[in-house]
mmCIF file as gemmi writes it, N, C-alpha and C atoms, coordinates in Angstrom:
data_model
loop_
_atom_site.group_PDB
_atom_site.id
_atom_site.type_symbol
_atom_site.label_atom_id
_atom_site.label_alt_id
_atom_site.label_comp_id
_atom_site.label_asym_id
_atom_site.label_entity_id
_atom_site.label_seq_id
_atom_site.pdbx_PDB_ins_code
_atom_site.Cartn_x
_atom_site.Cartn_y
_atom_site.Cartn_z
_atom_site.occupancy
_atom_site.B_iso_or_equiv
_atom_site.pdbx_formal_charge
_atom_site.auth_seq_id
_atom_site.auth_asym_id
_atom_site.pdbx_PDB_model_num
ATOM 1 N N . MET Axp A 1 ? 88.847 71.003 -84.723 1 0 ? 1 A 1
ATOM 2 C CA . MET Axp A 1 ? 87.464 71.174 -84.363 1 0 ? 1 A 1
ATOM 3 C C . MET Axp A 1 ? 86.585 70.583 -85.457 1 0 ? 1 A 1
ATOM 4 N N . ARG Axp A 2 ? 85.492 69.967 -85.019 1 0 ? 2 A 1
ATOM 5 C CA . ARG Axp A 2 ? 84.494 69.418 -85.942 1 0 ? 2 A 1
ATOM 6 C C . ARG Axp A 2 ? 83.146 70.051 -85.64 1 0 ? 2 A 1
ATOM 7 N N . TYR Axp A 3 ? 82.319 70.153 -86.663 1 0 ? 3 A 1
ATOM 8 C CA . TYR Axp A 3 ? 80.969 70.687 -86.502 1 0 ? 3 A 1
ATOM 9 C C . TYR Axp A 3 ? 80.005 69.527 -86.308 1 0 ? 3 A 1
ATOM 10 N N . LEU Axp A 4 ? 79.097 69.697 -85.365 1 0 ? 4 A 1
ATOM 11 C CA . LEU Axp A 4 ? 78.064 68.696 -85.134 1 0 ? 4 A 1
ATOM 12 C C . LEU Axp A 4 ? 76.696 69.369 -85.253 1 0 ? 4 A 1
ATOM 13 N N . LYS Axp A 5 ? 75.732 68.589 -85.677 1 0 ? 5 A 1
ATOM 14 C CA . LYS Axp A 5 ? 74.341 69.026 -85.646 1 0 ? 5 A 1
ATOM 15 C C . LYS Axp A 5 ? 73.61 68.025 -84.77 1 0 ? 5 A 1
ATOM 16 N N . TRP Axp A 6 ? 72.868 68.532 -83.78 1 0 ? 6 A 1
ATOM 17 C CA . TRP Axp A 6 ? 72.12 67.648 -82.902 1 0 ? 6 A 1
ATOM 18 C C . TRP Axp A 6 ? 70.807 68.292 -82.513 1 0 ? 6 A 1
ATOM 19 N N . LYS Axp A 7 ? 69.916 67.47 -81.982 1 0 ? 7 A 1
ATOM 20 C CA . LYS Axp A 7 ? 68.665 68.012 -81.46 1 0 ? 7 A 1
ATOM 21 C C . LYS Axp A 7 ? 68.622 67.795 -79.954 1 0 ? 7 A 1
ATOM 22 N N . LEU Axp A 8 ? 67.841 68.605 -79.298 1 0 ? 8 A 1
ATOM 23 C CA . LEU Axp A 8 ? 67.642 68.432 -77.872 1 0 ? 8 A 1
ATOM 24 C C . LEU Axp A 8 ? 66.838 67.157 -77.638 1 0 ? 8 A 1
ATOM 25 N N . SER Axp A 9 ? 67.003 66.546 -76.495 1 0 ? 9 A 1
ATOM 26 C CA . SER Axp A 9 ? 66.424 65.224 -76.237 1 0 ? 9 A 1
ATOM 27 C C . SER Axp A 9 ? 64.902 65.178 -76.347 1 0 ? 9 A 1
ATOM 28 N N . GLU Axp A 10 ? 64.245 66.282 -76.088 1 0 ? 10 A 1
ATOM 29 C CA . GLU Axp A 10 ? 62.782 66.298 -76.148 1 0 ? 10 A 1
ATOM 30 C C . GLU Axp A 10 ? 62.273 67.151 -77.314 1 0 ? 10 A 1
ATOM 31 N N . GLY Axp A 11 ? 63.085 67.314 -78.313 1 0 ? 11 A 1
ATOM 32 C CA . GLY Axp A 11 ? 62.696 68.131 -79.464 1 0 ? 11 A 1
ATOM 33 C C . GLY Axp A 11 ? 63.182 69.553 -79.294 1 0 ? 11 A 1
ATOM 34 N N . THR Axp A 12 ? 62.328 70.433 -78.787 1 0 ? 12 A 1
ATOM 35 C CA . THR Axp A 12 ? 62.724 71.833 -78.621 1 0 ? 12 A 1
ATOM 36 C C . THR Axp A 12 ? 63.187 72.157 -77.206 1 0 ? 12 A 1
ATOM 37 N N . TRP Axp A 13 ? 63.285 71.17 -76.352 1 0 ? 13 A 1
ATOM 38 C CA . TRP Axp A 13 ? 63.825 71.358 -75.007 1 0 ? 13 A 1
ATOM 39 C C . TRP Axp A 13 ? 64.45 70.041 -74.556 1 0 ? 13 A 1
ATOM 40 N N . GLY Axp A 14 ? 65.158 70.074 -73.452 1 0 ? 14 A 1
ATOM 41 C CA . GLY Axp A 14 ? 65.732 68.85 -72.913 1 0 ? 14 A 1
ATOM 42 C C . GLY Axp A 14 ? 67.246 68.899 -72.869 1 0 ? 14 A 1
ATOM 43 N N . THR Axp A 15 ? 67.835 67.728 -72.756 1 0 ? 15 A 1
ATOM 44 C CA . THR Axp A 15 ? 69.29 67.627 -72.631 1 0 ? 15 A 1
ATOM 45 C C . THR Axp A 15 ? 69.956 67.692 -74 1 0 ? 15 A 1
ATOM 46 N N . GLN Axp A 16 ? 71.255 67.919 -73.974 1 0 ? 16 A 1
ATOM 47 C CA . GLN Axp A 16 ? 72.064 67.907 -75.186 1 0 ? 16 A 1
ATOM 48 C C . GLN Axp A 16 ? 73.303 67.054 -74.908 1 0 ? 16 A 1
ATOM 49 N N . PRO Axp A 17 ? 74.055 66.663 -75.923 1 0 ? 17 A 1
ATOM 50 C CA . PRO Axp A 17 ? 75.116 65.674 -75.726 1 0 ? 17 A 1
ATOM 51 C C . PRO Axp A 17 ? 76.42 66.183 -75.117 1 0 ? 17 A 1
ATOM 52 N N . GLY Axp A 18 ? 76.485 67.427 -74.702 1 0 ? 18 A 1
ATOM 53 C CA . GLY Axp A 18 ? 77.733 67.975 -74.17 1 0 ? 18 A 1
ATOM 54 C C . GLY Axp A 18 ? 78.317 67.19 -73.012 1 0 ? 18 A 1
ATOM 55 N N . TYR Axp A 19 ? 77.485 66.845 -72.013 1 0 ? 19 A 1
ATOM 56 C CA . TYR Axp A 19 ? 77.991 66.105 -70.851 1 0 ? 19 A 1
ATOM 57 C C . TYR Axp A 19 ? 78.428 64.688 -71.234 1 0 ? 19 A 1
ATOM 58 N N . ALA Axp A 20 ? 77.715 64.07 -72.151 1 0 ? 20 A 1
ATOM 59 C CA . ALA Axp A 20 ? 78.102 62.727 -72.604 1 0 ? 20 A 1
ATOM 60 C C . ALA Axp A 20 ? 79.448 62.784 -73.325 1 0 ? 20 A 1
ATOM 61 N N . ILE Axp A 21 ? 79.677 63.838 -74.084 1 0 ? 21 A 1
ATOM 62 C CA . ILE Axp A 21 ? 80.96 63.996 -74.78 1 0 ? 21 A 1
ATOM 63 C C . ILE Axp A 21 ? 82.077 64.204 -73.771 1 0 ? 21 A 1
ATOM 64 N N . VAL Axp A 22 ? 81.829 64.987 -72.724 1 0 ? 22 A 1
ATOM 65 C CA . VAL Axp A 22 ? 82.825 65.172 -71.663 1 0 ? 22 A 1
ATOM 66 C C . VAL Axp A 22 ? 83.132 63.833 -70.996 1 0 ? 22 A 1
ATOM 67 N N . ALA Axp A 23 ? 82.115 63.037 -70.732 1 0 ? 23 A 1
ATOM 68 C CA . ALA Axp A 23 ? 82.307 61.726 -70.101 1 0 ? 23 A 1
ATOM 69 C C . ALA Axp A 23 ? 83.144 60.799 -70.988 1 0 ? 23 A 1
ATOM 70 N N . MET Axp A 24 ? 83.134 61.066 -72.294 1 0 ? 24 A 1
ATOM 71 C CA . MET Axp A 24 ? 83.933 60.264 -73.229 1 0 ? 24 A 1
ATOM 72 C C . MET Axp A 24 ? 85.336 60.843 -73.4 1 0 ? 24 A 1
ATOM 73 N N . GLY Axp A 25 ? 85.656 61.904 -72.646 1 0 ? 25 A 1
ATOM 74 C CA . GLY Axp A 25 ? 86.982 62.501 -72.71 1 0 ? 25 A 1
ATOM 75 C C . GLY Axp A 25 ? 87.108 63.642 -73.696 1 0 ? 25 A 1
ATOM 76 N N . GLY Axp A 26 ? 86.006 64.161 -74.175 1 0 ? 26 A 1
ATOM 77 C CA . GLY Axp A 26 ? 86.044 65.242 -75.151 1 0 ? 26 A 1
ATOM 78 C C . GLY Axp A 26 ? 85.465 66.529 -74.616 1 0 ? 26 A 1
ATOM 79 N N . LYS Axp A 27 ? 85.411 67.519 -75.481 1 0 ? 27 A 1
ATOM 80 C CA . LYS Axp A 27 ? 84.817 68.812 -75.148 1 0 ? 27 A 1
ATOM 81 C C . LYS Axp A 27 ? 83.958 69.254 -76.315 1 0 ? 27 A 1
ATOM 82 N N . ALA Axp A 28 ? 82.734 69.657 -76.012 1 0 ? 28 A 1
ATOM 83 C CA . ALA Axp A 28 ? 81.834 70.19 -77.027 1 0 ? 28 A 1
ATOM 84 C C . ALA Axp A 28 ? 81.202 71.463 -76.493 1 0 ? 28 A 1
ATOM 85 N N . THR Axp A 29 ? 80.992 72.411 -77.38 1 0 ? 29 A 1
ATOM 86 C CA . THR Axp A 29 ? 80.286 73.628 -77.005 1 0 ? 29 A 1
ATOM 87 C C . THR Axp A 29 ? 79.087 73.793 -77.92 1 0 ? 29 A 1
ATOM 88 N N . THR Axp A 30 ? 78.092 74.478 -77.411 1 0 ? 30 A 1
ATOM 89 C CA . THR Axp A 30 ? 76.844 74.656 -78.133 1 0 ? 30 A 1
ATOM 90 C C . THR Axp A 30 ? 76.851 75.984 -78.865 1 0 ? 30 A 1
ATOM 91 N N . GLY Axp A 31 ? 76.453 75.958 -80.12 1 0 ? 31 A 1
ATOM 92 C CA . GLY Axp A 31 ? 76.32 77.182 -80.89 1 0 ? 31 A 1
ATOM 93 C C . GLY Axp A 31 ? 75.005 77.883 -80.591 1 0 ? 31 A 1
ATOM 94 N N . TRP Axp A 32 ? 74.84 79.057 -81.135 1 0 ? 32 A 1
ATOM 95 C CA . TRP Axp A 32 ? 73.669 79.896 -80.849 1 0 ? 32 A 1
ATOM 96 C C . TRP Axp A 32 ? 72.457 79.571 -81.713 1 0 ? 32 A 1
ATOM 97 N N . ALA Axp A 33 ? 72.649 79.012 -82.889 1 0 ? 33 A 1
ATOM 98 C CA . ALA Axp A 33 ? 71.535 78.813 -83.832 1 0 ? 33 A 1
ATOM 99 C C . ALA Axp A 33 ? 70.78 77.534 -83.511 1 0 ? 33 A 1
ATOM 100 N N . VAL Axp A 34 ? 69.469 77.64 -83.409 1 0 ? 34 A 1
ATOM 101 C CA . VAL Axp A 34 ? 68.61 76.483 -83.159 1 0 ? 34 A 1
ATOM 102 C C . VAL Axp A 34 ? 67.342 76.643 -83.985 1 0 ? 34 A 1
ATOM 103 N N . ASP Axp A 35 ? 66.919 75.565 -84.635 1 0 ? 35 A 1
ATOM 104 C CA . ASP Axp A 35 ? 65.715 75.659 -85.476 1 0 ? 35 A 1
ATOM 105 C C . ASP Axp A 35 ? 64.473 75.256 -84.683 1 0 ? 35 A 1
ATOM 106 N N . GLY Axp A 36 ? 63.326 75.34 -85.324 1 0 ? 36 A 1
ATOM 107 C CA . GLY Axp A 36 ? 62.051 75.068 -84.674 1 0 ? 36 A 1
ATOM 108 C C . GLY Axp A 36 ? 61.869 73.633 -84.219 1 0 ? 36 A 1
ATOM 109 N N . ASP Axp A 37 ? 62.669 72.71 -84.751 1 0 ? 37 A 1
ATOM 110 C CA . ASP Axp A 37 ? 62.599 71.31 -84.345 1 0 ? 37 A 1
ATOM 111 C C . ASP Axp A 37 ? 63.587 70.974 -83.233 1 0 ? 37 A 1
ATOM 112 N N . GLY Axp A 38 ? 64.367 71.972 -82.788 1 0 ? 38 A 1
ATOM 113 C CA . GLY Axp A 38 ? 65.334 71.755 -81.72 1 0 ? 38 A 1
ATOM 114 C C . GLY Axp A 38 ? 66.721 71.372 -82.197 1 0 ? 38 A 1
ATOM 115 N N . TYR Axp A 39 ? 66.966 71.385 -83.5 1 0 ? 39 A 1
ATOM 116 C CA . TYR Axp A 39 ? 68.309 71.088 -84.004 1 0 ? 39 A 1
ATOM 117 C C . TYR Axp A 39 ? 69.185 72.317 -83.881 1 0 ? 39 A 1
ATOM 118 N N . ARG Axp A 40 ? 70.43 72.082 -83.564 1 0 ? 40 A 1
ATOM 119 C CA . ARG Axp A 40 ? 71.391 73.171 -83.43 1 0 ? 40 A 1
ATOM 120 C C . ARG Axp A 40 ? 72.757 72.726 -83.908 1 0 ? 40 A 1
ATOM 121 N N . ILE Axp A 41 ? 73.621 73.706 -84.092 1 0 ? 41 A 1
ATOM 122 C CA . ILE Axp A 41 ? 75.011 73.431 -84.448 1 0 ? 41 A 1
ATOM 123 C C . ILE Axp A 41 ? 75.839 73.509 -83.171 1 0 ? 41 A 1
ATOM 124 N N . GLY Axp A 42 ? 76.755 72.585 -83.015 1 0 ? 42 A 1
ATOM 125 C CA . GLY Axp A 42 ? 77.686 72.588 -81.902 1 0 ? 42 A 1
ATOM 126 C C . GLY Axp A 42 ? 79.089 72.357 -82.431 1 0 ? 42 A 1
ATOM 127 N N . TYR Axp A 43 ? 80.035 72.485 -81.548 1 0 ? 43 A 1
ATOM 128 C CA . TYR Axp A 43 ? 81.444 72.355 -81.916 1 0 ? 43 A 1
ATOM 129 C C . TYR Axp A 43 ? 82.086 71.259 -81.069 1 0 ? 43 A 1
ATOM 130 N N . LEU Axp A 44 ? 82.768 70.351 -81.707 1 0 ? 44 A 1
ATOM 131 C CA . LEU Axp A 44 ? 83.475 69.268 -81.028 1 0 ? 44 A 1
ATOM 132 C C . LEU Axp A 44 ? 84.96 69.573 -81.106 1 0 ? 44 A 1
ATOM 133 N N . TRP Axp A 45 ? 85.581 69.738 -79.95 1 0 ? 45 A 1
ATOM 134 C CA . TRP Axp A 45 ? 86.973 70.18 -79.89 1 0 ? 45 A 1
ATOM 135 C C . TRP Axp A 45 ? 87.966 69.03 -79.762 1 0 ? 45 A 1
ATOM 136 N N . ASP Axp A 46 ? 87.502 67.836 -79.548 1 0 ? 46 A 1
ATOM 137 C CA . ASP Axp A 46 ? 88.392 66.689 -79.37 1 0 ? 46 A 1
ATOM 138 C C . ASP Axp A 46 ? 87.922 65.541 -80.256 1 0 ? 46 A 1
ATOM 139 N N . ASP Axp A 47 ? 88.781 64.556 -80.42 1 0 ? 47 A 1
ATOM 140 C CA . ASP Axp A 47 ? 88.453 63.401 -81.246 1 0 ? 47 A 1
ATOM 141 C C . ASP Axp A 47 ? 87.633 62.412 -80.418 1 0 ? 47 A 1
ATOM 142 N N . VAL Axp A 48 ? 86.328 62.42 -80.632 1 0 ? 48 A 1
ATOM 143 C CA . VAL Axp A 48 ? 85.401 61.544 -79.917 1 0 ? 48 A 1
ATOM 144 C C . VAL Axp A 48 ? 84.567 60.807 -80.956 1 0 ? 48 A 1
ATOM 145 N N . ASP Axp A 49 ? 84.289 59.551 -80.68 1 0 ? 49 A 1
ATOM 146 C CA . ASP Axp A 49 ? 83.466 58.749 -81.584 1 0 ? 49 A 1
ATOM 147 C C . ASP Axp A 49 ? 82 59.063 -81.327 1 0 ? 49 A 1
ATOM 148 N N . ILE Axp A 50 ? 81.42 59.922 -82.165 1 0 ? 50 A 1
ATOM 149 C CA . ILE Axp A 50 ? 80.037 60.356 -81.938 1 0 ? 50 A 1
ATOM 150 C C . ILE Axp A 50 ? 79.023 59.247 -82.165 1 0 ? 50 A 1
ATOM 151 N N . THR Axp A 51 ? 79.435 58.152 -82.795 1 0 ? 51 A 1
ATOM 152 C CA . THR Axp A 51 ? 78.5 57.038 -82.978 1 0 ? 51 A 1
ATOM 153 C C . THR Axp A 51 ? 78.162 56.371 -81.649 1 0 ? 51 A 1
ATOM 154 N N . GLN Axp A 52 ? 78.958 56.648 -80.609 1 0 ? 52 A 1
ATOM 155 C CA . GLN Axp A 52 ? 78.716 56.071 -79.28 1 0 ? 52 A 1
ATOM 156 C C . GLN Axp A 52 ? 77.715 56.892 -78.465 1 0 ? 52 A 1
ATOM 157 N N . LEU Axp A 53 ? 77.273 58.045 -78.982 1 0 ? 53 A 1
ATOM 158 C CA . LEU Axp A 53 ? 76.329 58.894 -78.264 1 0 ? 53 A 1
ATOM 159 C C . LEU Axp A 53 ? 74.911 58.341 -78.38 1 0 ? 53 A 1
ATOM 160 N N . ASP Axp A 54 ? 74.107 58.62 -77.387 1 0 ? 54 A 1
ATOM 161 C CA . ASP Axp A 54 ? 72.709 58.186 -77.367 1 0 ? 54 A 1
ATOM 162 C C . ASP Axp A 54 ? 71.986 58.744 -78.595 1 0 ? 54 A 1
ATOM 163 N N . SER Axp A 55 ? 71.201 57.908 -79.233 1 0 ? 55 A 1
ATOM 164 C CA . SER Axp A 55 ? 70.493 58.317 -80.45 1 0 ? 55 A 1
ATOM 165 C C . SER Axp A 55 ? 69.402 59.356 -80.182 1 0 ? 55 A 1
ATOM 166 N N . VAL Axp A 56 ? 69.051 59.59 -78.916 1 0 ? 56 A 1
ATOM 167 C CA . VAL Axp A 56 ? 68.02 60.57 -78.585 1 0 ? 56 A 1
ATOM 168 C C . VAL Axp A 56 ? 68.391 61.964 -79.11 1 0 ? 56 A 1
ATOM 169 N N . TRP Axp A 57 ? 69.693 62.232 -79.256 1 0 ? 57 A 1
ATOM 170 C CA . TRP Axp A 57 ? 70.132 63.551 -79.709 1 0 ? 57 A 1
ATOM 171 C C . TRP Axp A 57 ? 70.291 63.635 -81.227 1 0 ? 57 A 1
ATOM 172 N N . ASP Axp A 58 ? 70.231 62.522 -81.929 1 0 ? 58 A 1
ATOM 173 C CA . ASP Axp A 58 ? 70.354 62.508 -83.382 1 0 ? 58 A 1
ATOM 174 C C . ASP Axp A 58 ? 71.573 63.314 -83.846 1 0 ? 58 A 1
ATOM 175 N N . VAL Axp A 59 ? 72.751 62.974 -83.316 1 0 ? 59 A 1
ATOM 176 C CA . VAL Axp A 59 ? 73.98 63.703 -83.6 1 0 ? 59 A 1
ATOM 177 C C . VAL Axp A 59 ? 74.559 63.273 -84.943 1 0 ? 59 A 1
ATOM 178 N N . THR Axp A 60 ? 74.838 64.258 -85.785 1 0 ? 60 A 1
ATOM 179 C CA . THR Axp A 60 ? 75.522 64.001 -87.054 1 0 ? 60 A 1
ATOM 180 C C . THR Axp A 60 ? 76.642 65.011 -87.217 1 0 ? 60 A 1
ATOM 181 N N . GLU Axp A 61 ? 77.656 64.618 -87.957 1 0 ? 61 A 1
ATOM 182 C CA . GLU Axp A 61 ? 78.74 65.552 -88.255 1 0 ? 61 A 1
ATOM 183 C C . GLU Axp A 61 ? 78.343 66.39 -89.46 1 0 ? 61 A 1
ATOM 184 N N . ALA Axp A 62 ? 78.739 67.661 -89.444 1 0 ? 62 A 1
ATOM 185 C CA . ALA Axp A 62 ? 78.44 68.581 -90.54 1 0 ? 62 A 1
ATOM 186 C C . ALA Axp A 62 ? 79.748 69.18 -91.041 1 0 ? 62 A 1
ATOM 187 N N . THR Axp A 63 ? 79.756 69.571 -92.284 1 0 ? 63 A 1
ATOM 188 C CA . THR Axp A 63 ? 80.909 70.301 -92.806 1 0 ? 63 A 1
ATOM 189 C C . THR Axp A 63 ? 80.802 71.753 -92.354 1 0 ? 63 A 1
ATOM 190 N N . GLU Axp A 64 ? 81.879 72.491 -92.505 1 0 ? 64 A 1
ATOM 191 C CA . GLU Axp A 64 ? 81.837 73.919 -92.182 1 0 ? 64 A 1
ATOM 192 C C . GLU Axp A 64 ? 80.773 74.626 -93.024 1 0 ? 64 A 1
ATOM 193 N N . ALA Axp A 65 ? 80.704 74.29 -94.313 1 0 ? 65 A 1
ATOM 194 C CA . ALA Axp A 65 ? 79.726 74.917 -95.21 1 0 ? 65 A 1
ATOM 195 C C . ALA Axp A 65 ? 78.295 74.597 -94.774 1 0 ? 65 A 1
ATOM 196 N N . GLN Axp A 66 ? 78.031 73.364 -94.352 1 0 ? 66 A 1
ATOM 197 C CA . GLN Axp A 66 ? 76.695 72.988 -93.894 1 0 ? 66 A 1
ATOM 198 C C . GLN Axp A 66 ? 76.339 73.718 -92.6 1 0 ? 66 A 1
ATOM 199 N N . ALA Axp A 67 ? 77.3 73.802 -91.679 1 0 ? 67 A 1
ATOM 200 C CA . ALA Axp A 67 ? 77.06 74.494 -90.416 1 0 ? 67 A 1
ATOM 201 C C . ALA Axp A 67 ? 76.786 75.977 -90.661 1 0 ? 67 A 1
ATOM 202 N N . LEU Axp A 68 ? 77.558 76.579 -91.535 1 0 ? 68 A 1
ATOM 203 C CA . LEU Axp A 68 ? 77.36 77.994 -91.853 1 0 ? 68 A 1
ATOM 204 C C . LEU Axp A 68 ? 76.001 78.221 -92.507 1 0 ? 68 A 1
ATOM 205 N N . ALA Axp A 69 ? 75.636 77.373 -93.447 1 0 ? 69 A 1
ATOM 206 C CA . ALA Axp A 69 ? 74.335 77.515 -94.12 1 0 ? 69 A 1
ATOM 207 C C . ALA Axp A 69 ? 73.193 77.368 -93.11 1 0 ? 69 A 1
ATOM 208 N N . PHE Axp A 70 ? 73.313 76.447 -92.175 1 0 ? 70 A 1
ATOM 209 C CA . PHE Axp A 70 ? 72.301 76.279 -91.126 1 0 ? 70 A 1
ATOM 210 C C . PHE Axp A 70 ? 72.156 77.583 -90.346 1 0 ? 70 A 1
ATOM 211 N N . CYS Axp A 71 ? 73.274 78.17 -89.93 1 0 ? 71 A 1
ATOM 212 C CA . CYS Axp A 71 ? 73.24 79.398 -89.137 1 0 ? 71 A 1
ATOM 213 C C . CYS Axp A 71 ? 72.732 80.584 -89.945 1 0 ? 71 A 1
ATOM 214 N N . GLN Axp A 72 ? 73.049 80.619 -91.223 1 0 ? 72 A 1
ATOM 215 C CA . GLN Axp A 72 ? 72.624 81.742 -92.058 1 0 ? 72 A 1
ATOM 216 C C . GLN Axp A 72 ? 71.114 81.749 -92.307 1 0 ? 72 A 1
ATOM 217 N N . GLN Axp A 73 ? 70.426 80.658 -92.01 1 0 ? 73 A 1
ATOM 218 C CA . GLN Axp A 73 ? 68.962 80.666 -92.064 1 0 ? 73 A 1
ATOM 219 C C . GLN Axp A 73 ? 68.389 81.673 -91.072 1 0 ? 73 A 1
ATOM 220 N N . PHE Axp A 74 ? 69.114 81.903 -89.985 1 0 ? 74 A 1
ATOM 221 C CA . PHE Axp A 74 ? 68.642 82.738 -88.88 1 0 ? 74 A 1
ATOM 222 C C . PHE Axp A 74 ? 69.329 84.089 -88.832 1 0 ? 74 A 1
ATOM 223 N N . TYR Axp A 75 ? 70.523 84.176 -89.387 1 0 ? 75 A 1
ATOM 224 C CA . TYR Axp A 75 ? 71.294 85.423 -89.409 1 0 ? 75 A 1
ATOM 225 C C . TYR Axp A 75 ? 72.128 85.415 -90.684 1 0 ? 75 A 1
ATOM 226 N N . ALA Axp A 76 ? 71.644 86.149 -91.676 1 0 ? 76 A 1
ATOM 227 C CA . ALA Axp A 76 ? 72.255 86.111 -93.009 1 0 ? 76 A 1
ATOM 228 C C . ALA Axp A 76 ? 73.729 86.515 -93.006 1 0 ? 76 A 1
ATOM 229 N N . ASP Axp A 77 ? 74.133 87.359 -92.065 1 0 ? 77 A 1
ATOM 230 C CA . ASP Axp A 77 ? 75.523 87.826 -92.022 1 0 ? 77 A 1
ATOM 231 C C . ASP Axp A 77 ? 76.436 86.926 -91.196 1 0 ? 77 A 1
ATOM 232 N N . ALA Axp A 78 ? 75.952 85.774 -90.783 1 0 ? 78 A 1
ATOM 233 C CA . ALA Axp A 78 ? 76.798 84.845 -90.025 1 0 ? 78 A 1
ATOM 234 C C . ALA Axp A 78 ? 78.034 84.501 -90.857 1 0 ? 78 A 1
ATOM 235 N N . SER Axp A 79 ? 79.165 84.388 -90.18 1 0 ? 79 A 1
ATOM 236 C CA . SER Axp A 79 ? 80.409 84.021 -90.849 1 0 ? 79 A 1
ATOM 237 C C . SER Axp A 79 ? 81.248 83.189 -89.884 1 0 ? 79 A 1
ATOM 238 N N . VAL Axp A 80 ? 82.283 82.58 -90.42 1 0 ? 80 A 1
ATOM 239 C CA . VAL Axp A 80 ? 83.14 81.71 -89.611 1 0 ? 80 A 1
ATOM 240 C C . VAL Axp A 80 ? 84.303 82.523 -89.06 1 0 ? 80 A 1
ATOM 241 N N . TRP Axp A 81 ? 84.466 82.51 -87.746 1 0 ? 81 A 1
ATOM 242 C CA . TRP Axp A 81 ? 85.593 83.184 -87.113 1 0 ? 81 A 1
ATOM 243 C C . TRP Axp A 81 ? 86.868 82.373 -87.339 1 0 ? 81 A 1
ATOM 244 N N . THR Axp A 82 ? 88.006 82.96 -87.001 1 0 ? 82 A 1
ATOM 245 C CA . THR Axp A 82 ? 89.281 82.274 -87.209 1 0 ? 82 A 1
ATOM 246 C C . THR Axp A 82 ? 89.401 80.996 -86.387 1 0 ? 82 A 1
ATOM 247 N N . ASP Axp A 83 ? 88.692 80.912 -85.257 1 0 ? 83 A 1
ATOM 248 C CA . ASP Axp A 83 ? 88.751 79.691 -84.442 1 0 ? 83 A 1
ATOM 249 C C . ASP Axp A 83 ? 87.775 78.628 -84.927 1 0 ? 83 A 1
ATOM 250 N N . GLY Axp A 84 ? 87.017 78.938 -86.001 1 0 ? 84 A 1
ATOM 251 C CA . GLY Axp A 84 ? 86.086 77.976 -86.572 1 0 ? 84 A 1
ATOM 252 C C . GLY Axp A 84 ? 84.654 78.132 -86.112 1 0 ? 84 A 1
ATOM 253 N N . GLN Axp A 85 ? 84.425 78.854 -85.022 1 0 ? 85 A 1
ATOM 254 C CA . GLN Axp A 85 ? 83.054 79.057 -84.56 1 0 ? 85 A 1
ATOM 255 C C . GLN Axp A 85 ? 82.335 80.034 -85.495 1 0 ? 85 A 1
ATOM 256 N N . ILE Axp A 86 ? 81.024 79.968 -85.485 1 0 ? 86 A 1
ATOM 257 C CA . ILE Axp A 86 ? 80.222 80.798 -86.368 1 0 ? 86 A 1
ATOM 258 C C . ILE Axp A 86 ? 79.624 81.939 -85.558 1 0 ? 86 A 1
ATOM 259 N N . CYS Axp A 87 ? 79.876 83.162 -86.023 1 0 ? 87 A 1
ATOM 260 C CA . CYS Axp A 87 ? 79.389 84.334 -85.286 1 0 ? 87 A 1
ATOM 261 C C . CYS Axp A 87 ? 77.883 84.45 -85.429 1 0 ? 87 A 1
ATOM 262 N N . GLY Axp A 88 ? 77.269 84.91 -84.365 1 0 ? 88 A 1
ATOM 263 C CA . GLY Axp A 88 ? 75.832 85.106 -84.354 1 0 ? 88 A 1
ATOM 264 C C . GLY Axp A 88 ? 75.465 86.568 -84.478 1 0 ? 88 A 1
ATOM 265 N N . PRO Axp A 89 ? 74.194 86.843 -84.378 1 0 ? 89 A 1
ATOM 266 C CA . PRO Axp A 89 ? 73.746 88.229 -84.483 1 0 ? 89 A 1
ATOM 267 C C . PRO Axp A 89 ? 74.241 89.058 -83.304 1 0 ? 89 A 1
ATOM 268 N N . PRO Axp A 90 ? 74.367 90.363 -83.507 1 0 ? 90 A 1
ATOM 269 C CA . PRO Axp A 90 ? 74.784 91.223 -82.388 1 0 ? 90 A 1
ATOM 270 C C . PRO Axp A 90 ? 73.673 91.289 -81.345 1 0 ? 90 A 1
ATOM 271 N N . PRO Axp A 91 ? 74.033 91.602 -80.111 1 0 ? 91 A 1
ATOM 272 C CA . PRO Axp A 91 ? 73.004 91.715 -79.08 1 0 ? 91 A 1
ATOM 273 C C . PRO Axp A 91 ? 72.074 92.892 -79.375 1 0 ? 91 A 1
ATOM 274 N N . PRO Axp A 92 ? 70.866 92.836 -78.874 1 0 ? 92 A 1
ATOM 275 C CA . PRO Axp A 92 ? 69.935 93.932 -79.113 1 0 ? 92 A 1
ATOM 276 C C . PRO Axp A 92 ? 70.39 95.215 -78.434 1 0 ? 92 A 1
ATOM 277 N N . PRO Axp A 93 ? 69.96 96.372 -78.93 1 0 ? 93 A 1
ATOM 278 C CA . PRO Axp A 93 ? 70.33 97.642 -78.278 1 0 ? 93 A 1
ATOM 279 C C . PRO Axp A 93 ? 69.94 97.628 -76.813 1 0 ? 93 A 1
ATOM 280 N N . GLY Axp A 94 ? 70.818 98.145 -75.978 1 0 ? 94 A 1
ATOM 281 C CA . GLY Axp A 94 ? 70.547 98.203 -74.551 1 0 ? 94 A 1
ATOM 282 C C . GLY Axp A 94 ? 70.919 96.953 -73.787 1 0 ? 94 A 1
ATOM 283 N N . TYR Axp A 95 ? 71.34 95.89 -74.51 1 0 ? 95 A 1
ATOM 284 C CA . TYR Axp A 95 ? 71.737 94.649 -73.845 1 0 ? 95 A 1
ATOM 285 C C . TYR Axp A 95 ? 73.038 94.906 -73.082 1 0 ? 95 A 1
ATOM 286 N N . PRO Axp A 96 ? 73.111 94.505 -71.825 1 0 ? 96 A 1
ATOM 287 C CA . PRO Axp A 96 ? 74.328 94.783 -71.052 1 0 ? 96 A 1
ATOM 288 C C . PRO Axp A 96 ? 75.549 94.09 -71.644 1 0 ? 96 A 1
ATOM 289 N N . GLU Axp A 97 ? 76.639 94.785 -71.659 1 0 ? 97 A 1
ATOM 290 C CA . GLU Axp A 97 ? 77.883 94.219 -72.176 1 0 ? 97 A 1
ATOM 291 C C . GLU Axp A 97 ? 78.459 93.253 -71.156 1 0 ? 97 A 1
ATOM 292 N N . SER Axp A 98 ? 79.078 92.182 -71.663 1 0 ? 98 A 1
ATOM 293 C CA . SER Axp A 98 ? 79.705 91.23 -70.753 1 0 ? 98 A 1
ATOM 294 C C . SER Axp A 98 ? 81.135 91.663 -70.505 1 0 ? 98 A 1
ATOM 295 N N . GLY Axp A 99 ? 81.725 91.13 -69.438 1 0 ? 99 A 1
ATOM 296 C CA . GLY Axp A 99 ? 83.125 91.394 -69.162 1 0 ? 99 A 1
ATOM 297 C C . GLY Axp A 99 ? 83.258 92.409 -68.137 1 0 ? 99 A 1
């Protein structure tokens, strides 16, 4: 797994590169942390050449430490799970449980 940082196509809204990565034969998932400019951390599960992605998303590769630091701006207790994903804040009280 690799960490990616990207922005939404229109800044704080719009498309993201997940479908383009699937079209290239890969899989990407979106993380929970997003900043005021629309940048977020995502996870790339396959070997895909991100330089082939549309520049509208401004996709860059990040290290685990960079991805964690980005997420910790929003949730200080964020940490890396064993699968490499970064845990987010707990749901608010009264939020329905999934499953």
